[in-house]
C-alpha positions as CSV (number, residue, x, y, z in Angstrom):
1,X,0.0,0.0,0.0
2,X,1.2,3.5,-0.9
3,X,2.3,5.3,2.3
4,X,-0.1,8.2,1.7
5,X,-3.1,5.8,1.4
6,X,-2.2,3.6,4.4
7,X,-4.5,5.3,6.9
8,X,-7.4,5.5,4.4
9,X,-7.5,9.3,4.3
10,X,-10.8,9.4,2.5
11,X,-12.5,8.6,5.8
12,X,-12.1,12.1,7.1
13,X,-14.2,13.3,4.1
14,X,-16.8,10.6,4.4
15,X,-19.5,12.7,6.2
16,X,-19.1,15.6,3.8
17,X,-19.2,13.4,0.8
18,X,-22.2,11.6,2.0
19,X,-24.0,14.9,2.6
20,X,-23.1,15.9,-1.0
21,X,-24.5,12.6,-2.4
22,X,-27.8,13.0,-0.5
23,X,-28.3,16.6,-1.5
24,X,-27.6,16.0,-5.2
25,X,-29.9,12.9,-5.1
26,X,-32.6,15.1,-3.7
27,X,-32.1,17.8,-6.3
28,X,-32.0,15.3,-9.3
29,X,-31.8,18.1,-11.9
30,X,-31.8,17.5,-15.6
31,X,-29.3,18.5,-18.2
32,X,-28.2,22.2,-18.1
33,X,-30.5,22.7,-15.2
34,X,-28.2,21.3,-12.5
35,X,-28.0,24.7,-10.6
36,X,-28.4,23.4,-7.1
37,X,-26.1,20.4,-7.7
38,X,-23.4,22.5,-9.3
39,X,-23.6,25.1,-6.5
40,X,-23.3,22.4,-3.8
41,X,-20.1,21.0,-5.4
42,X,-18.6,24.4,-6.0
43,X,-19.3,25.5,-2.4
44,X,-17.7,22.4,-1.1
45,X,-14.6,22.7,-3.2
46,X,-14.1,26.3,-2.3
47,X,-14.5,25.5,1.4
48,X,-11.6,23.1,0.8
49,X,-9.3,25.7,-0.8
50,X,-9.9,25.1,-4.5
51,X,-9.9,28.0,-6.9
52,X,-13.2,27.6,-8.8
53,X,-14.3,29.2,-12.0
54,X,-18.0,29.0,-12.8
55,X,-20.1,29.5,-15.9
56,X,-17.6,28.1,-18.4
57,X,-18.1,27.2,-22.1
58,X,-21.4,29.0,-22.2
59,X,-22.8,26.6,-19.5
60,X,-24.2,28.0,-16.3
61,X,-23.8,24.7,-14.6
62,X,-20.2,23.9,-15.6
63,X,-17.2,24.7,-13.5
64,X,-13.5,24.1,-13.1
65,X,-11.7,23.8,-9.8
66,X,-8.0,23.9,-9.4
67,X,-5.4,23.2,-6.7
68,X,-1.6,23.4,-7.0
69,X,0.6,24.7,-9.7
70,X,2.7,23.4,-12.6
71,X,2.9,20.1,-14.3
72,X,1.7,17.4,-14.4
73,X,-2.0,18.6,-14.6
74,X,-4.2,15.7,-13.6
75,X,-7.9,16.3,-14.6
76,X,-10.7,14.5,-12.9
77,X,-14.2,14.6,-14.5
78,X,-17.3,15.1,-12.5
79,X,-21.0,14.6,-13.5
80,X,-24.2,15.4,-11.6
81,X,-27.2,15.4,-14.0
82,X,-30.2,13.1,-13.5
83,X,-32.8,11.5,-15.8
84,X,-36.5,12.1,-16.6
85,X,-39.2,9.6,-15.8
86,X,-37.3,8.0,-12.9
87,X,-38.8,9.3,-9.8
88,X,-38.5,6.8,-7.0
89,X,-38.5,6.5,-3.2
90,X,-35.2,5.9,-1.6
91,X,-34.3,2.4,-0.1
92,X,-37.6,0.8,-1.2
93,X,-37.2,-2.4,-3.2
94,X,-40.3,-1.9,-5.3
95,X,-41.3,0.7,-7.9
96,X,-42.7,3.6,-5.9
97,X,-42.4,7.1,-7.5
98,X,-42.2,10.2,-5.3
99,X,-45.5,12.1,-5.6
100,X,-45.0,15.4,-7.5
101,X,-41.5,14.5,-8.7
102,X,-40.6,13.4,-12.2
103,X,-36.8,13.0,-12.2
104,X,-34.4,10.6,-10.5
105,X,-30.7,9.7,-10.5
106,X,-31.0,6.5,-12.4
107,X,-27.4,6.4,-13.6
108,X,-25.7,7.3,-10.3
109,X,-24.3,10.7,-11.2
110,X,-24.9,12.0,-7.7
111,X,-22.2,9.4,-6.8
112,X,-20.0,10.1,-9.8
113,X,-19.6,13.8,-9.1
114,X,-19.1,13.2,-5.4
115,X,-16.5,10.5,-6.0
116,X,-14.6,12.8,-8.3
117,X,-14.6,15.5,-5.6
118,X,-13.3,12.9,-3.1
119,X,-10.5,12.0,-5.5
120,X,-9.6,15.6,-6.1
121,X,-9.4,16.2,-2.3
122,X,-7.0,13.3,-1.8
123,X,-4.7,14.4,-4.6
124,X,-4.8,17.9,-3.1
125,X,-3.8,16.5,0.2
126,X,-0.9,14.5,-1.3
127,X,0.5,17.6,-3.1
128,X,0.1,19.7,0.0
129,X,1.6,17.2,2.5
130,X,4.6,16.4,0.2
131,X,5.1,20.0,-1.0
132,X,5.6,19.0,-4.5
133,X,4.8,20.5,-7.9
134,X,1.6,19.4,-9.6
135,X,-2.0,20.4,-10.3
136,X,-5.3,18.7,-9.7
137,X,-8.0,20.0,-11.9
138,X,-11.6,18.9,-11.3
139,X,-14.0,19.8,-14.2
140,X,-17.7,19.9,-13.4
141,X,-19.4,18.5,-16.6
142,X,-23.1,19.0,-16.9
143,X,-25.5,17.3,-19.3
144,X,-23.9,13.9,-19.9
145,X,-27.3,12.2,-20.2
146,X,-28.6,14.6,-22.8
147,X,-26.6,17.6,-24.1
148,X,-23.0,16.4,-24.2
149,X,-21.6,19.0,-21.9
150,X,-18.0,17.6,-22.2
151,X,-18.1,18.1,-25.9
152,X,-18.7,21.8,-25.5
153,X,-15.9,21.9,-22.9
154,X,-13.5,20.0,-25.2
155,X,-14.5,22.2,-28.2
156,X,-13.7,25.3,-26.1
157,X,-10.3,24.0,-25.0
158,X,-10.9,23.3,-21.3
159,X,-8.9,20.1,-21.4
160,X,-6.0,21.4,-23.7
161,X,-3.7,22.1,-20.8
162,X,-4.2,18.7,-19.1
163,X,-1.7,15.9,-19.1
164,X,-4.1,13.1,-18.1
165,X,-7.9,12.8,-17.5
166,X,-9.4,10.3,-15.1
167,X,-13.0,9.4,-14.5
168,X,-15.3,6.7,-13.1
169,X,-18.9,5.5,-13.2
170,X,-21.2,3.8,-10.6
171,X,-21.9,0.3,-11.7
172,X,-22.5,-3.3,-10.4
173,X,-18.9,-4.3,-11.0
174,X,-15.4,-3.2,-9.8
175,X,-13.6,-3.0,-13.1
176,X,-11.3,-0.9,-15.2
177,X,-13.3,0.3,-18.2
178,X,-11.7,-0.6,-21.5
179,X,-12.6,-0.4,-25.2
180,X,-14.3,2.3,-27.1
181,X,-17.9,3.7,-27.2
182,X,-20.2,4.7,-29.9
183,X,-20.1,8.2,-31.4
184,X,-23.6,9.7,-31.2
185,X,-25.6,12.5,-32.7
186,X,-29.1,13.6,-31.6
187,X,-31.3,15.7,-33.8
188,X,-34.9,16.9,-33.9
189,X,-36.8,16.9,-37.1
190,X,-39.7,19.3,-37.1
191,X,-42.2,19.1,-39.9
192,X,-44.5,22.0,-40.8
193,X,-47.7,21.3,-42.8
194,X,-51.1,22.8,-43.3
195,X,-54.1,22.1,-41.1
196,X,-57.5,21.5,-42.5
197,X,-60.8,19.6,-41.7
198,X,-59.9,16.0,-42.2
199,X,-63.4,15.1,-43.5
200,X,-64.7,18.3,-45.2
201,X,-61.4,19.4,-46.8
202,X,-58.7,16.8,-46.5
203,X,-57.3,17.8,-49.9
204,X,-56.3,21.2,-48.5
205,X,-54.3,19.7,-45.7
206,X,-50.6,18.7,-45.6
207,X,-50.0,16.4,-42.7
208,X,-46.8,16.9,-40.7
209,X,-47.6,13.7,-38.8
210,X,-47.7,11.8,-42.1
211,X,-44.2,13.1,-42.8
212,X,-43.0,11.9,-39.4
213,X,-44.4,8.4,-40.0
214,X,-43.0,8.2,-43.5
215,X,-39.6,9.3,-42.2
216,X,-39.8,6.5,-39.6
217,X,-40.7,3.9,-42.3
218,X,-37.8,5.1,-44.4
219,X,-35.3,4.8,-41.5
220,X,-36.6,1.4,-40.6
221,X,-35.8,0.2,-44.2
222,X,-32.4,1.8,-43.8
223,X,-31.6,-0.5,-40.9
224,X,-30.9,-3.4,-43.3
225,X,-28.1,-1.4,-44.8
226,X,-26.0,-0.1,-41.9
227,X,-23.0,-1.6,-40.1
228,X,-23.7,-4.1,-37.2
229,X,-22.4,-1.7,-34.5
230,X,-24.6,1.2,-35.8
231,X,-27.8,2.2,-34.0
232,X,-30.7,4.4,-34.9
233,X,-33.4,5.2,-32.3
234,X,-36.3,7.6,-32.4
235,X,-39.1,9.1,-30.3
236,X,-42.1,11.0,-31.6
237,X,-42.0,14.1,-29.5
238,X,-45.0,15.9,-31.0
239,X,-47.9,14.1,-32.8
240,X,-49.7,17.3,-33.7
241,X,-52.5,17.1,-31.3
242,X,-55.1,14.5,-30.2
243,X,-57.9,15.4,-32.7
244,X,-58.0,12.9,-35.6
245,X,-60.5,15.1,-37.5
246,X,-57.8,17.8,-37.9
247,X,-54.9,17.4,-40.4
248,X,-51.8,17.8,-38.2
249,X,-50.0,21.0,-39.0
250,X,-47.0,20.4,-36.7
251,X,-45.2,17.2,-35.8
252,X,-41.7,16.4,-34.5
253,X,-39.5,13.3,-34.1
254,X,-36.2,13.1,-32.2
255,X,-33.5,10.8,-33.6
256,X,-30.3,9.4,-32.1
257,X,-27.8,8.1,-34.5
258,X,-24.8,6.1,-33.3
259,X,-21.7,4.6,-35.0
260,X,-18.2,3.3,-34.1
261,X,-16.5,6.6,-35.1
262,X,-17.4,10.2,-35.4
263,X,-16.9,10.3,-39.3
264,X,-19.2,7.2,-39.6
265,X,-21.8,8.8,-37.3
266,X,-21.8,11.9,-39.5
267,X,-22.3,9.8,-42.7
268,X,-25.2,7.9,-41.1
269,X,-26.7,11.1,-39.8
270,X,-26.6,12.5,-43.4
271,X,-28.4,9.4,-44.7
272,X,-31.1,9.9,-42.1
273,X,-31.4,13.6,-43.0
274,X,-32.0,12.6,-46.7
275,X,-34.8,10.3,-45.6
276,X,-36.3,13.2,-43.6
277,X,-36.1,15.5,-46.6
278,X,-37.7,12.8,-48.8
279,X,-40.6,12.5,-46.4
280,X,-41.1,16.2,-46.5
281,X,-41.2,16.1,-50.3
282,X,-43.7,13.3,-50.3
283,X,-46.1,15.1,-48.0
284,X,-45.4,18.6,-49.4
285,X,-44.5,19.8,-45.9
286,X,-41.6,21.9,-44.7
287,X,-38.8,20.4,-42.6
288,X,-36.7,22.1,-39.9
289,X,-33.6,20.2,-38.7
290,X,-32.5,21.1,-35.2
291,X,-29.1,19.7,-34.0
292,X,-29.3,18.8,-30.4
293,X,-26.1,17.1,-29.3
294,X,-23.2,15.0,-30.4
295,X,-20.4,13.1,-28.7
296,X,-17.3,11.2,-30.0
297,X,-16.2,7.6,-29.7
298,X,-13.7,6.9,-27.0
299,X,-9.9,6.5,-27.5
300,X,-8.8,3.9,-24.9
301,X,-5.4,4.1,-23.3
302,X,-3.9,0.8,-22.1
303,X,-1.1,2.5,-20.2
304,X,-3.5,4.4,-18.0
305,X,-5.7,1.4,-17.6
306,X,-2.8,-0.5,-16.2
307,X,-2.1,2.3,-13.7
308,X,-5.7,2.2,-12.5
309,X,-5.9,-1.6,-12.4
310,X,-2.7,-1.6,-10.2
311,X,-4.4,1.0,-8.0
312,X,-7.6,-1.1,-7.8
313,X,-5.6,-4.1,-6.6
314,X,-3.7,-2.1,-4.1
315,X,-6.8,-0.5,-2.6
316,X,-8.8,-3.7,-2.7
317,X,-12.5,-4.3,-2.9
318,X,-14.8,-3.2,0.0
319,X,-16.0,-5.5,2.7
320,X,-19.8,-5.6,3.4
321,X,-21.7,-6.1,6.6
322,X,-24.6,-8.6,6.8
323,X,-26.9,-5.6,6.9
324,X,-25.4,-4.3,3.6
325,X,-25.6,-7.7,2.0
326,X,-29.2,-8.1,3.0
327,X,-30.0,-4.7,1.6
328,X,-28.4,-5.5,-1.7
329,X,-30.2,-8.9,-1.9
330,X,-33.5,-7.1,-1.6
331,X,-32.8,-5.3,-4.9
332,X,-31.2,-8.3,-6.6
333,X,-34.5,-10.1,-5.8
334,X,-36.4,-7.6,-7.9
335,X,-34.7,-9.0,-11.0
336,X,-36.3,-12.2,-12.3
337,X,-34.2,-15.4,-12.5
338,X,-34.7,-15.4,-16.3
339,X,-33.3,-11.9,-16.6
340,X,-30.3,-12.8,-14.4
341,X,-29.6,-15.9,-16.5
342,X,-29.8,-13.8,-19.7
343,X,-27.6,-10.9,-18.6
344,X,-25.2,-10.0,-21.3
345,X,-21.6,-10.6,-20.0
346,X,-19.4,-7.9,-21.4
347,X,-16.2,-8.7,-23.3
348,X,-14.4,-6.7,-20.6
349,X,-14.8,-9.6,-18.2
350,X,-12.0,-12.1,-18.8
351,X,-13.2,-15.0,-16.6
352,X,-16.9,-15.1,-17.5
353,X,-17.6,-18.4,-15.6
354,X,-16.1,-17.0,-12.4
355,X,-18.3,-13.9,-12.8
356,X,-21.5,-15.8,-13.5
357,X,-20.9,-18.1,-10.4
358,X,-20.1,-15.1,-8.2
359,X,-23.2,-13.2,-9.4
360,X,-25.4,-16.3,-8.8
361,X,-24.1,-16.7,-5.2
362,X,-23.7,-13.1,-4.1
363,X,-25.9,-10.0,-4.0
364,X,-23.2,-7.5,-4.8
365,X,-19.7,-7.5,-6.4
366,X,-17.0,-7.7,-3.7
367,X,-13.9,-8.5,-5.8
368,X,-11.9,-6.7,-8.5
369,X,-12.6,-8.1,-12.0
370,X,-9.5,-9.1,-13.8
371,X,-8.5,-6.5,-16.3
372,X,-8.1,-7.1,-20.1
373,X,-7.4,-4.5,-22.8
374,X,-9.7,-3.7,-25.6
375,X,-9.7,-1.0,-28.3
376,X,-12.9,-1.7,-30.3
377,X,-16.5,-1.1,-29.5
378,X,-18.2,-3.9,-27.6
379,X,-21.6,-5.3,-28.4
380,X,-23.0,-3.6,-25.3
381,X,-21.5,-0.2,-25.8
382,X,-23.5,3.0,-25.4
383,X,-22.3,6.6,-25.9
384,X,-20.6,9.0,-23.6
385,X,-19.2,12.5,-23.9
386,X,-16.1,11.3,-22.1
387,X,-15.2,10.2,-25.6
388,X,-14.6,13.9,-26.5
389,X,-12.2,14.3,-23.7
390,X,-10.3,11.2,-24.8
391,X,-9.6,12.8,-28.2
392,X,-7.9,15.7,-26.5
393,X,-5.9,14.1,-23.6
394,X,-5.1,10.5,-22.6
395,X,-8.1,9.4,-20.6
396,X,-9.1,6.3,-18.6
397,X,-12.0,5.3,-16.4
398,X,-13.0,2.8,-13.8
399,X,-16.4,1.5,-12.6
400,X,-17.1,0.5,-9.0
401,X,-19.9,-1.6,-7.5
402,X,-22.5,0.7,-6.0
403,X,-25.6,-1.3,-6.8
404,X,-26.8,-4.9,-6.5
405,X,-26.1,-7.5,-9.1
406,X,-28.6,-7.7,-12.0
407,X,-30.2,-4.3,-11.8
408,X,-29.8,-2.1,-14.9
409,X,-28.7,1.5,-15.3
410,X,-31.5,4.0,-16.0
411,X,-33.8,2.1,-13.7
412,X,-35.8,2.8,-10.6
413,X,-33.6,0.3,-8.7
414,X,-30.5,2.5,-9.3
415,X,-32.4,5.5,-8.0
416,X,-33.7,3.6,-4.9
417,X,-30.1,2.5,-3.9
418,X,-28.7,6.0,-4.5
419,X,-28.2,7.0,-0.9
420,X,-27.3,3.6,0.5
421,X,-24.2,2.5,2.4
422,X,-23.3,0.2,-0.5
423,X,-23.4,3.2,-2.9
424,X,-21.3,5.2,-0.5
425,X,-18.7,2.5,-0.3
426,X,-18.5,2.2,-4.0
427,X,-18.1,6.0,-4.2
428,X,-15.3,6.1,-1.7
429,X,-13.6,3.2,-3.4
430,X,-13.6,5.2,-6.7
431,X,-12.2,8.2,-4.9
432,X,-9.3,6.1,-3.5
433,X,-8.5,4.3,-6.8
434,X,-8.6,7.5,-8.9
435,X,-6.5,9.4,-6.3
436,X,-3.9,6.6,-6.0
437,X,-3.7,6.4,-9.8
438,X,-3.1,10.1,-10.0
439,X,-0.4,9.9,-7.3
440,X,1.3,7.1,-9.2
441,X,1.3,9.2,-12.3
442,X,2.7,12.3,-10.5
443,X,5.5,10.2,-8.9
444,X,6.3,8.4,-12.1
445,X,6.3,10.9,-15.0
446,X,7.5,8.2,-17.4
447,X,4.0,6.7,-17.0
448,X,2.5,9.9,-18.3
449,X,4.9,9.9,-21.2
450,X,3.9,6.3,-22.0
451,X,0.2,7.2,-22.0
452,X,0.9,10.2,-24.3
453,X,2.9,8.1,-26.7
454,X,0.1,5.6,-26.9
455,X,-2.4,8.4,-27.3
456,X,-0.5,9.9,-30.2
457,X,0.0,6.5,-31.9
458,X,-3.7,5.8,-31.8
459,X,-4.7,9.2,-33.2
460,X,-2.1,8.7,-35.9
461,X,-2.3,12.3,-37.0
462,X,-6.1,12.7,-36.6
463,X,-7.3,15.8,-35.0
464,X,-10.3,16.2,-32.6
465,X,-13.3,17.5,-34.4
466,X,-16.4,18.1,-32.3
467,X,-19.6,16.6,-33.7
468,X,-21.5,19.6,-32.5
469,X,-21.4,22.4,-35.1
470,X,-19.6,25.6,-34.1
471,X,-22.8,27.7,-34.3
472,X,-24.7,25.4,-31.9
473,X,-24.5,26.6,-28.2
474,X,-25.5,24.7,-25.1
475,X,-29.3,24.7,-25.1
476,X,-32.5,23.2,-23.8
477,X,-35.2,22.2,-26.3
478,X,-38.6,22.3,-24.6
């Protein structure tokens, strides 16, 4: 064990971090609306001596906190936005929305942001106690779930001065994240038609809803002719009203387009736009294309992954009390046996039989999953704006077990466990692992150079190009 970590220094921040978790869970604010959550984190960091700049990259709820001076500059990423439609009572192992509340932390970002703060505090303490050169920079990144806040930050250069970026995510496993993610673009297609009486004068109407439906049919035919990793999803966000005897003048559909790289995502997006324009032509309606968000694929970094894995092994997995195990079991029991048996086992897991046996016999992950390296997109990959950071600076992530086996992200079960002792343990574990990884990098500058060399080799001359057009600013589409 590293000398600095011997006495588990995160313990002295445990109460403050728990309070931060609870408050952000209560606020559960959506993308670009995380005003209270952001303020809570900024206030805490300032009280601990960080210099904090707010309202960065045209985002009211983004911030950067800095302690120390000179190189290396270790960046730690924080998130704190919630999800719509996931209201849920705390600690109750059945679906029970909170009356009058619509949002909930179904991805654990109240833990993610707090764990990042804990890691930054530990690195600060290490620099201070050893009186050495180095900077810890925590970046408050809003709108990960919808909005791609980090893409705006990367586009505006807020990671350009960093040597390394580290992050984590709450999960059901203790594992170093590896492999890539899918580049993603989200766009609204608004169709404008002409309303008329659907019985008396249908020939005078031009249905915007017809255009939406024809677009969806066209995209569904497109699915046969896209690459296996590519994904296209849609949601009709405006049907034009509830009166079938009125030809719908306005209608809107939101599309999310994903592919294994940013250039491929752009090409697929252009194909979808052609289909939308074709639907407008067929219905003699007008089309308005509103770009919402975009994030890049992730550039993995094996050198950094090794540092974090070594740190994971050195810190070790948490131990759980019988009370905590019983608590986790309650939530594991909400998952049917069939669903547990059918859980997709990620390519990141080397010993899949060991994992399946452990999941069958235990309610929560209490070991470090053996690490393997991957570069490509896995079959279970989603999208994350951490990808944009990884195109600017060598980046690596971990995941820690904060929730019971079997439960899915973006679920009421995640929300319900969000203030639990098990969630707190996973958060403190993440703080420790990220901090120890940062300390190893500061003490061994050759590791940073190795990570940078790998970064440059993988980019092979490619330059970061944000998928969000320059003219598009952070926004909220109502």
